[in-house]
ROKEGU-705153 format. One record per residue (C-alpha): residue in three letters; chain; z, y, x. Coordinates in Angstrom, 2 decimals, always signed. Layout:
<pts>
{'Ala'; 'A'; {Z; Y; X}}
...
</pts>
This chain:
<pts>
{'Met'; 'A'; {+0.29; +7.22; -60.10}}
{'Tyr'; 'A'; {-3.10; +7.47; -58.35}}
{'Asn'; 'A'; {-3.96; +7.38; -54.66}}
{'Glu'; 'A'; {-5.25; +10.82; -53.64}}
{'Ile'; 'A'; {-8.01; +9.48; -51.37}}
{'Thr'; 'A'; {-9.51; +6.60; -53.36}}
{'Met'; 'A'; {-8.41; +7.71; -56.83}}
{'Glu'; 'A'; {-7.32; +4.14; -57.56}}
{'Lys'; 'A'; {-4.19; +3.30; -59.43}}
{'Asn'; 'A'; {-1.33; +2.72; -57.01}}
{'Ser'; 'A'; {+0.21; -0.75; -57.48}}
{'Ser'; 'A'; {+3.55; +0.53; -56.21}}
{'Ala'; 'A'; {+3.89; +3.26; -58.85}}
{'Asp'; 'A'; {+7.35; +2.12; -59.84}}
{'Met'; 'A'; {+8.48; +2.19; -56.18}}
{'Pro'; 'A'; {+10.15; +5.40; -55.07}}
{'Ala'; 'A'; {+8.11; +7.61; -52.77}}
{'Glu'; 'A'; {+10.91; +7.52; -50.20}}
{'Lys'; 'A'; {+10.59; +3.71; -49.78}}
{'Ala'; 'A'; {+6.81; +3.93; -49.28}}
{'Lys'; 'A'; {+7.23; +6.70; -46.71}}
{'Asp'; 'A'; {+9.91; +4.67; -44.91}}
{'Arg'; 'A'; {+7.60; +1.67; -44.82}}
{'Arg'; 'A'; {+4.77; +3.76; -43.32}}
{'Val'; 'A'; {+7.09; +5.08; -40.62}}
{'His'; 'A'; {+8.17; +1.56; -39.70}}
{'Met'; 'A'; {+4.54; +0.41; -39.58}}
{'Ala'; 'A'; {+3.70; +3.34; -37.30}}
{'Asn'; 'A'; {+6.55; +2.30; -35.02}}
{'Glu'; 'A'; {+5.18; -1.24; -34.96}}
{'Arg'; 'A'; {+1.66; +0.00; -34.12}}
{'Thr'; 'A'; {+3.11; +2.01; -31.24}}
{'Phe'; 'A'; {+4.96; -1.06; -30.01}}
{'Leu'; 'A'; {+1.79; -3.14; -30.15}}
{'Ala'; 'A'; {-0.10; -0.44; -28.22}}
{'Trp'; 'A'; {+2.53; -0.62; -25.47}}
{'Ile'; 'A'; {+2.23; -4.41; -25.45}}
{'Arg'; 'A'; {-1.58; -4.16; -25.11}}
{'Thr'; 'A'; {-1.11; -1.73; -22.23}}
{'Ser'; 'A'; {+1.35; -4.01; -20.45}}
{'Ile'; 'A'; {-0.97; -7.02; -20.92}}
{'Ala'; 'A'; {-3.85; -4.97; -19.49}}
{'Ile'; 'A'; {-1.77; -3.99; -16.45}}
{'Met'; 'A'; {-0.75; -7.62; -15.89}}
{'Ala'; 'A'; {-4.38; -8.77; -16.22}}
{'Phe'; 'A'; {-5.48; -6.09; -13.76}}
{'Gly'; 'A'; {-2.80; -7.30; -11.31}}
{'Phe'; 'A'; {-4.03; -10.87; -11.68}}
{'Val'; 'A'; {-7.63; -9.80; -11.04}}
{'Val'; 'A'; {-6.62; -7.72; -8.00}}
{'Glu'; 'A'; {-4.71; -10.64; -6.50}}
{'Lys'; 'A'; {-7.44; -13.21; -7.17}}
{'Phe'; 'A'; {-10.21; -10.90; -5.95}}
{'Gly'; 'A'; {-8.25; -10.30; -2.74}}
{'Leu'; 'A'; {-7.99; -14.08; -2.31}}
{'Phe'; 'A'; {-11.74; -14.40; -2.85}}
{'Val'; 'A'; {-12.47; -11.68; -0.27}}
{'Arg'; 'A'; {-10.16; -13.32; +2.30}}
{'Gln'; 'A'; {-11.74; -16.73; +1.76}}
{'Phe'; 'A'; {-15.22; -15.24; +1.99}}
{'Ala'; 'A'; {-14.33; -13.41; +5.23}}
{'Tyr'; 'A'; {-12.84; -16.62; +6.64}}
{'Phe'; 'A'; {-15.98; -18.55; +5.69}}
{'Leu'; 'A'; {-18.19; -15.94; +7.37}}
{'Ser'; 'A'; {-16.11; -16.00; +10.54}}
{'Gln'; 'A'; {-16.25; -19.80; +10.61}}
{'Ser'; 'A'; {-20.04; -19.82; +10.19}}
{'Glu'; 'A'; {-20.38; -17.27; +13.01}}
{'Thr'; 'A'; {-18.22; -19.35; +15.35}}
{'Ala'; 'A'; {-20.16; -22.48; +14.43}}
{'Gln'; 'A'; {-23.43; -20.73; +15.31}}
{'Ser'; 'A'; {-22.06; -19.55; +18.65}}
{'Lys'; 'A'; {-20.71; -23.10; +19.34}}
{'Ala'; 'A'; {-17.29; -21.72; +20.19}}
{'Leu'; 'A'; {-14.06; -23.41; +19.26}}
{'Pro'; 'A'; {-13.23; -22.83; +15.59}}
{'Ser'; 'A'; {-10.45; -20.41; +14.96}}
{'Ala'; 'A'; {-7.37; -21.91; +13.33}}
{'Val'; 'A'; {-6.07; -18.51; +12.28}}
{'Ser'; 'A'; {-6.85; -17.44; +8.75}}
{'Pro'; 'A'; {-7.32; -13.77; +7.94}}
{'Ser'; 'A'; {-4.29; -11.61; +7.22}}
{'Pro'; 'A'; {-3.08; -11.58; +3.62}}
{'Gly'; 'A'; {-3.80; -7.88; +3.15}}
{'Tyr'; 'A'; {-2.37; -5.62; +0.49}}
{'Ser'; 'A'; {-4.09; -6.99; -2.59}}
{'Ser'; 'A'; {-1.67; -9.89; -3.07}}
{'Leu'; 'A'; {+1.31; -7.56; -2.96}}
{'Leu'; 'A'; {-0.35; -5.06; -5.31}}
{'Gly'; 'A'; {-1.36; -7.82; -7.72}}
{'Val'; 'A'; {+2.16; -9.22; -7.92}}
{'Leu'; 'A'; {+3.62; -5.73; -8.33}}
{'Leu'; 'A'; {+1.21; -4.97; -11.17}}
{'Val'; 'A'; {+2.07; -8.19; -12.98}}
{'Ala'; 'A'; {+5.77; -7.41; -12.58}}
{'Leu'; 'A'; {+5.21; -3.83; -13.77}}
{'Gly'; 'A'; {+3.42; -5.10; -16.87}}
{'Ala'; 'A'; {+6.27; -7.49; -17.62}}
{'Val'; 'A'; {+8.87; -4.73; -17.20}}
{'Met'; 'A'; {+6.83; -2.43; -19.44}}
{'Ser'; 'A'; {+6.68; -5.06; -22.19}}
{'Val'; 'A'; {+10.46; -5.52; -22.09}}
{'Leu'; 'A'; {+11.00; -1.75; -22.17}}
{'Ala'; 'A'; {+8.52; -1.48; -25.05}}
{'Phe'; 'A'; {+10.54; -4.00; -27.05}}
{'Val'; 'A'; {+13.78; -2.16; -26.31}}
{'Arg'; 'A'; {+12.16; +1.12; -27.35}}
{'Tyr'; 'A'; {+10.77; -0.46; -30.54}}
{'Lys'; 'A'; {+14.20; -1.73; -31.58}}
{'Asn'; 'A'; {+15.87; +1.61; -30.75}}
{'Val'; 'A'; {+13.32; +3.59; -32.74}}
{'Glu'; 'A'; {+13.62; +1.13; -35.64}}
{'Arg'; 'A'; {+17.38; +1.68; -35.71}}
{'Gln'; 'A'; {+16.94; +5.46; -35.41}}
{'Ile'; 'A'; {+14.47; +5.47; -38.31}}
{'Asp'; 'A'; {+16.91; +3.54; -40.49}}
{'Glu'; 'A'; {+19.71; +5.96; -39.57}}
{'Asp'; 'A'; {+17.37; +8.98; -40.00}}
{'Arg'; 'A'; {+18.12; +10.39; -36.54}}
{'Tyr'; 'A'; {+14.98; +9.85; -34.43}}
{'Gln'; 'A'; {+15.14; +11.09; -30.82}}
{'Pro'; 'A'; {+11.97; +10.63; -28.72}}
{'Ser'; 'A'; {+12.33; +8.75; -25.45}}
{'Arg'; 'A'; {+10.25; +9.53; -22.40}}
{'Val'; 'A'; {+11.10; +6.46; -20.29}}
{'Leu'; 'A'; {+7.98; +4.41; -21.11}}
{'Asp'; 'A'; {+5.73; +7.45; -20.92}}
{'Leu'; 'A'; {+7.11; +8.34; -17.50}}
{'Leu'; 'A'; {+6.84; +4.73; -16.30}}
{'Leu'; 'A'; {+3.22; +4.52; -17.37}}
{'Val'; 'A'; {+2.28; +7.81; -15.68}}
{'Leu'; 'A'; {+4.11; +6.85; -12.48}}
{'Ser'; 'A'; {+2.47; +3.43; -12.41}}
{'Ile'; 'A'; {-0.98; +4.92; -12.86}}
{'Leu'; 'A'; {-0.30; +7.43; -10.09}}
{'Ala'; 'A'; {+0.99; +4.65; -7.82}}
{'Ile'; 'A'; {-2.06; +2.50; -8.51}}
{'Ala'; 'A'; {-4.37; +5.44; -7.85}}
{'Ala'; 'A'; {-2.59; +6.31; -4.59}}
{'Phe'; 'A'; {-2.71; +2.69; -3.45}}
{'Leu'; 'A'; {-6.39; +2.34; -4.29}}
{'Ile'; 'A'; {-7.22; +5.58; -2.47}}
{'Leu'; 'A'; {-5.33; +4.41; +0.63}}
{'Tyr'; 'A'; {-6.90; +0.96; +0.41}}
{'Leu'; 'A'; {-10.42; +2.38; +0.12}}
{'Val'; 'A'; {-9.88; +4.90; +2.90}}
{'His'; 'A'; {-8.50; +2.14; +5.13}}
{'Ser'; 'A'; {-11.54; -0.08; +4.48}}
{'Ile'; 'A'; {-14.09; +2.60; +5.44}}
</pts>
């Protein structure tokens, strides 16, 4: 048996075509799972960056206010700037990424079982969660940017 694309002899010629097809379907399921894992890692990394950048901005603002009070020879302020929204958003994004990775694993195992039983039913939970999280992030960023103008 020859591969149609490369015209090389197929090393699995004695393997039934059904087994090879089943293997490809399982590998596609695994690639989808790994894509969801990459997405959840990216969301967690973005949450980490948002939180740490917010900390940097607060420290920089505190430093600037301290240098201004030192120049005016007033008493230094003991009050640090307010925590803002970035810490909360960062923690929520990290948690969202962790939840998405758990849901991706659950989906992977369900689809694997459905493939073996030959009764695949698509699930929209992760798709909906991803769209809602992107919309929530966009809404938060719009509000945050409008508030900072």
